[in-house]
C-alpha positions in Angstrom: 12.4 -12.6 20.9 12.6 -9.0 22.0 12.8 -7.9 18.4 9.8 -9.9 17.4 7.7 -8.4 20.2 8.8 -4.8 19.3 8.0 -5.4 15.7 4.6 -6.9 16.6 3.8 -3.9 18.8 4.8 -1.5 16.1 2.7 -3.3 13.4 -0.2 -3.5 15.8 0.0 0.2 16.4 0.0 0.9 12.7 -2.8 -1.5 12.0 -4.9 0.1 14.7 -4.3 3.4 13.1 -5.6 2.2 9.7 -8.5 0.2 11.2 -10.3 3.3 12.4 -13.1 1.4 14.2 -12.4 1.9 17.9 -9.5 4.3 17.5 -10.4 7.9 17.9 -8.8 10.7 15.9 -7.1 11.9 19.1 -5.3 8.6 19.7 -4.0 8.2 16.1 -1.1 10.6 16.5 -0.1 8.9 19.8 -0.2 5.5 18.2 2.0 6.7 15.4 4.4 8.4 17.9 4.6 5.2 19.9 5.3 3.1 16.7 7.9 5.6 15.6 9.7 5.5 19.0 9.9 1.7 18.8 11.2 1.7 15.2 13.7 4.5 16.1 15.0 2.4 19.0 15.4 -0.6 16.7 17.3 1.5 14.2 19.5 3.0 16.9 20.2 -0.4 18.3 21.3 -1.7 14.9 23.5 1.4 14.2 25.3 0.9 17.5 26.3 -2.6 16.5 30.0 -2.6 15.7 29.3 -5.0 12.8 26.6 -2.8 11.3 26.8 -2.3 7.6 27.4 1.4 6.7 24.9 1.4 3.8 22.2 0.0 6.1 23.0 2.5 8.8 22.7 5.3 6.2 19.3 4.0 4.9 18.1 3.6 8.5 19.1 7.3 9.1 17.3 8.4 6.0 14.1 6.5 6.9 14.3 7.7 10.5 14.7 11.3 9.4 11.7 11.0 7.1 9.5 9.3 9.8 10.6 11.8 12.4 9.7 14.8 10.2 6.3 13.2 9.5 5.5 12.5 13.1 6.6 16.0 14.1 4.5 17.6 11.4 1.5 15.5 12.5 2.0 16.5 16.1 2.4 20.2 15.5 0.3 20.9 12.5 -2.1 18.0 12.2 -0.3 16.6 9.2 -1.2 13.7 7.0 -2.0 10.6 9.0 -1.7 8.2 6.1 1.6 9.7 5.0 3.0 9.6 8.5 1.8 6.0 8.8 3.7 5.1 5.6 6.9 6.8 6.8 6.8 5.0 10.1 5.9 1.7 8.5 8.8 2.0 6.1 11.2 2.6 9.0 9.7 -0.1 11.1 9.9 -2.7 8.3 13.4 -1.9 7.3 14.7 -1.7 10.9 13.0 -5.0 11.8 14.5 -6.8 8.8 18.0 -5.5 9.5 17.8 -6.2 13.3 16.5 -9.7 12.6 19.3 -10.4 10.1 21.9 -9.2 12.6 20.8 -11.7 15.3 
């Protein structure tokens, strides 16, 4: 249940970023940061599982590094919002699938 709620929150954050409508430019980086932090927590949780698959942990680490770099660039230099959203979404999706399958 907790995983489903975290996944829903991350997806909602990413959807709000893409929707534009009521989301201001200032809040977009914060939504992406929040979404990244949720996905990072899911990836970390999976990696700490003693039964975690090494290949999955390595892929999570790769995706986490990519998303982290994108979020950091967005925060410091006003990087590419769509590229950052893609990186965070890839981590969120993969982490959610792995965490759900580990349940």
